[in-house]
VMD Tcl script that builds the backbone (N, CA, C; Angstrom):
set m [mol new atoms 165]
animate dup $m
set s [atomselect $m all]
$s set {name element resname resid chain x y z} {
  {N N MET 1 A 177.122 64.760 92.514}
  {CA C MET 1 A 176.465 64.703 91.030}
  {C C MET 1 A 177.139 63.656 90.277}
  {N N GLU 2 A 178.140 63.331 90.592}
  {CA C GLU 2 A 179.232 62.176 89.785}
  {C C GLU 2 A 178.494 60.966 89.800}
  {N N SER 3 A 177.860 60.533 90.843}
  {CA C SER 3 A 177.232 59.102 90.679}
  {C C SER 3 A 175.903 59.046 89.936}
  {N N GLU 4 A 176.182 57.842 88.950}
  {CA C GLU 4 A 174.925 57.695 87.943}
  {C C GLU 4 A 173.371 57.409 88.657}
  {N N GLU 5 A 173.620 56.678 89.816}
  {CA C GLU 5 A 172.408 56.405 90.941}
  {C C GLU 5 A 171.875 57.725 91.458}
  {N N PHE 6 A 172.674 58.681 91.813}
  {CA C PHE 6 A 172.407 59.933 92.493}
  {C C PHE 6 A 171.667 60.677 91.168}
  {N N LYS 7 A 172.425 60.698 89.943}
  {CA C LYS 7 A 171.809 61.431 88.801}
  {C C LYS 7 A 170.317 60.980 88.506}
  {N N GLU 8 A 170.144 59.595 88.477}
  {CA C GLU 8 A 169.043 59.204 87.978}
  {C C GLU 8 A 167.854 59.841 88.976}
  {N N GLN 9 A 168.196 59.466 90.514}
  {CA C GLN 9 A 167.225 59.701 91.419}
  {C C GLN 9 A 166.828 61.294 91.565}
  {N N PHE 10 A 167.918 61.870 91.247}
  {CA C PHE 10 A 167.795 63.481 91.271}
  {C C PHE 10 A 166.846 64.049 90.289}
  {N N ALA 11 A 166.984 63.157 88.938}
  {CA C ALA 11 A 166.225 63.535 87.798}
  {C C ALA 11 A 164.806 63.135 87.985}
  {N N ALA 12 A 164.512 62.171 88.705}
  {CA C ALA 12 A 163.146 61.490 88.925}
  {C C ALA 12 A 162.265 62.421 89.834}
  {N N ALA 13 A 163.244 63.146 90.864}
  {CA C ALA 13 A 162.692 64.034 91.968}
  {C C ALA 13 A 162.308 65.013 91.180}
  {N N LYS 14 A 163.096 65.766 90.175}
  {CA C LYS 14 A 162.858 67.039 89.461}
  {C C LYS 14 A 161.450 66.662 88.667}
  {N N GLU 15 A 161.206 65.759 88.072}
  {CA C GLU 15 A 160.267 65.465 87.463}
  {C C GLU 15 A 159.150 65.499 88.010}
  {N N TYR 16 A 159.052 64.804 89.340}
  {CA C TYR 16 A 158.181 64.611 90.182}
  {C C TYR 16 A 157.759 66.116 90.545}
  {N N LEU 17 A 158.652 66.840 91.019}
  {CA C LEU 17 A 158.429 68.058 91.429}
  {C C LEU 17 A 157.397 69.271 90.282}
  {N N LYS 18 A 157.978 68.850 89.133}
  {CA C LYS 18 A 157.550 69.567 88.054}
  {C C LYS 18 A 156.092 69.435 87.945}
  {N N SER 19 A 155.507 67.995 88.266}
  {CA C SER 19 A 154.026 67.659 88.349}
  {C C SER 19 A 153.146 68.179 89.321}
  {N N LEU 20 A 153.914 68.967 90.246}
  {CA C LEU 20 A 152.993 69.097 91.197}
  {C C LEU 20 A 152.409 70.677 91.277}
  {N N ALA 21 A 151.219 70.894 91.561}
  {CA C ALA 21 A 150.600 72.249 91.599}
  {C C ALA 21 A 150.916 73.066 93.036}
  {N N VAL 22 A 150.722 74.195 92.863}
  {CA C VAL 22 A 150.826 75.333 93.862}
  {C C VAL 22 A 149.704 76.111 94.109}
  {N N GLY 23 A 149.428 76.171 95.149}
  {CA C GLY 23 A 148.300 77.068 95.435}
  {C C GLY 23 A 148.488 77.913 97.009}
  {N N TYR 24 A 148.073 78.943 97.083}
  {CA C TYR 24 A 148.102 79.675 97.964}
  {C C TYR 24 A 146.866 80.597 98.766}
  {N N VAL 25 A 146.933 80.801 99.771}
  {CA C VAL 25 A 145.811 81.602 100.626}
  {C C VAL 25 A 146.632 82.996 101.101}
  {N N LYS 26 A 146.041 83.904 100.703}
  {CA C LYS 26 A 146.225 85.391 101.092}
  {C C LYS 26 A 145.436 85.549 102.467}
  {N N ILE 27 A 146.261 85.862 103.481}
  {CA C ILE 27 A 145.660 86.064 104.937}
  {C C ILE 27 A 146.152 87.451 105.251}
  {N N ASN 28 A 145.386 88.582 105.628}
  {CA C ASN 28 A 145.999 89.750 105.613}
  {C C ASN 28 A 146.106 89.981 107.390}
  {N N ASN 29 A 144.856 89.244 107.988}
  {CA C ASN 29 A 145.171 89.518 109.331}
  {C C ASN 29 A 146.108 88.679 110.007}
  {N N PRO 30 A 146.959 89.150 110.646}
  {CA C PRO 30 A 148.166 88.391 111.376}
  {C C PRO 30 A 147.552 87.382 112.555}
  {N N LEU 31 A 146.571 87.654 113.119}
  {CA C LEU 31 A 145.862 86.683 114.232}
  {C C LEU 31 A 145.395 85.548 113.527}
  {N N VAL 32 A 144.423 85.755 112.584}
  {CA C VAL 32 A 143.949 84.651 111.509}
  {C C VAL 32 A 145.071 83.840 111.111}
  {N N LEU 33 A 146.197 84.389 110.356}
  {CA C LEU 33 A 147.561 83.633 109.801}
  {C C LEU 33 A 148.049 82.978 111.114}
  {N N TYR 34 A 148.092 83.263 112.424}
  {CA C TYR 34 A 148.744 82.712 113.429}
  {C C TYR 34 A 148.162 81.516 113.686}
  {N N VAL 35 A 146.823 81.316 113.622}
  {CA C VAL 35 A 145.968 80.175 113.708}
  {C C VAL 35 A 146.070 79.371 112.701}
  {N N PHE 36 A 145.844 79.839 111.368}
  {CA C PHE 36 A 145.686 79.251 110.283}
  {C C PHE 36 A 147.014 78.204 109.911}
  {N N GLU 37 A 148.348 78.625 110.237}
  {CA C GLU 37 A 149.251 78.156 109.914}
  {C C GLU 37 A 149.288 76.661 110.524}
  {N N PRO 38 A 149.349 76.635 111.905}
  {CA C PRO 38 A 149.358 75.361 112.693}
  {C C PRO 38 A 148.167 74.638 112.214}
  {N N TYR 39 A 147.066 75.161 111.998}
  {CA C TYR 39 A 145.975 74.189 111.671}
  {C C TYR 39 A 146.261 73.465 110.548}
  {N N CYS 40 A 146.806 74.113 109.325}
  {CA C CYS 40 A 147.184 73.493 108.105}
  {C C CYS 40 A 148.178 72.363 108.200}
  {N N ALA 41 A 149.069 72.630 109.315}
  {CA C ALA 41 A 150.164 71.632 109.317}
  {C C ALA 41 A 149.549 70.485 110.095}
  {N N MET 42 A 148.604 70.623 111.136}
  {CA C MET 42 A 147.824 69.419 111.645}
  {C C MET 42 A 147.102 68.689 110.645}
  {N N GLU 43 A 146.372 69.682 109.940}
  {CA C GLU 43 A 145.314 68.871 108.824}
  {C C GLU 43 A 146.065 68.031 107.715}
  {N N PHE 44 A 147.201 68.679 107.180}
  {CA C PHE 44 A 147.903 67.919 106.165}
  {C C PHE 44 A 149.224 67.062 106.672}
  {N N GLU 45 A 149.090 67.150 108.074}
  {CA C GLU 45 A 150.172 66.446 108.580}
  {C C GLU 45 A 151.465 66.698 108.088}
  {N N THR 46 A 151.852 67.958 108.193}
  {CA C THR 46 A 153.322 68.398 107.726}
  {C C THR 46 A 154.061 68.834 109.039}
  {N N ALA 47 A 153.743 68.197 110.109}
  {CA C ALA 47 A 154.546 68.879 111.321}
  {C C ALA 47 A 155.730 68.283 111.676}
  {N N GLU 48 A 156.255 67.354 110.840}
  {CA C GLU 48 A 157.670 66.873 110.619}
  {C C GLU 48 A 158.392 68.255 110.330}
  {N N TRP 49 A 157.965 68.897 109.235}
  {CA C TRP 49 A 158.620 70.098 108.679}
  {C C TRP 49 A 158.083 71.431 109.192}
  {N N ASN 50 A 157.045 71.493 110.028}
  {CA C ASN 50 A 156.508 72.656 110.409}
  {C C ASN 50 A 156.340 72.617 111.982}
  {N N THR 51 A 157.395 72.992 112.776}
  {CA C THR 51 A 157.266 72.774 114.346}
  {C C THR 51 A 156.832 74.061 114.650}
  {N N PHE 52 A 156.619 75.172 114.514}
  {CA C PHE 52 A 156.364 76.464 115.110}
  {C C PHE 52 A 157.113 76.681 116.433}
  {N N GLU 53 A 158.482 76.252 116.472}
  {CA C GLU 53 A 158.898 76.659 117.622}
  {C C GLU 53 A 159.358 78.009 117.706}
  {N N THR 54 A 159.314 78.651 118.876}
  {CA C THR 54 A 159.859 80.127 118.704}
  {C C THR 54 A 161.326 80.008 118.701}
  {N N HIS 55 A 161.912 81.340 118.255}
  {CA C HIS 55 A 163.416 81.329 118.128}
  {C C HIS 55 A 163.799 82.151 119.217}
}
mol reanalyze $m
mol bondsrecalc $m
mol representation Tube
mol addrep $m
């Protein structure tokens, strides 16, 4: 946080995040949720962050 360049980039990122909207889908059925999560990851191309590997 001491670098001026970092502070500028951090502030820009914060402003960008503030401009985003959030939505959610409530899914009560565990089986539907199990299928819906990877479907969304593929549809929205977020597999980089959502691997769904078992632990």
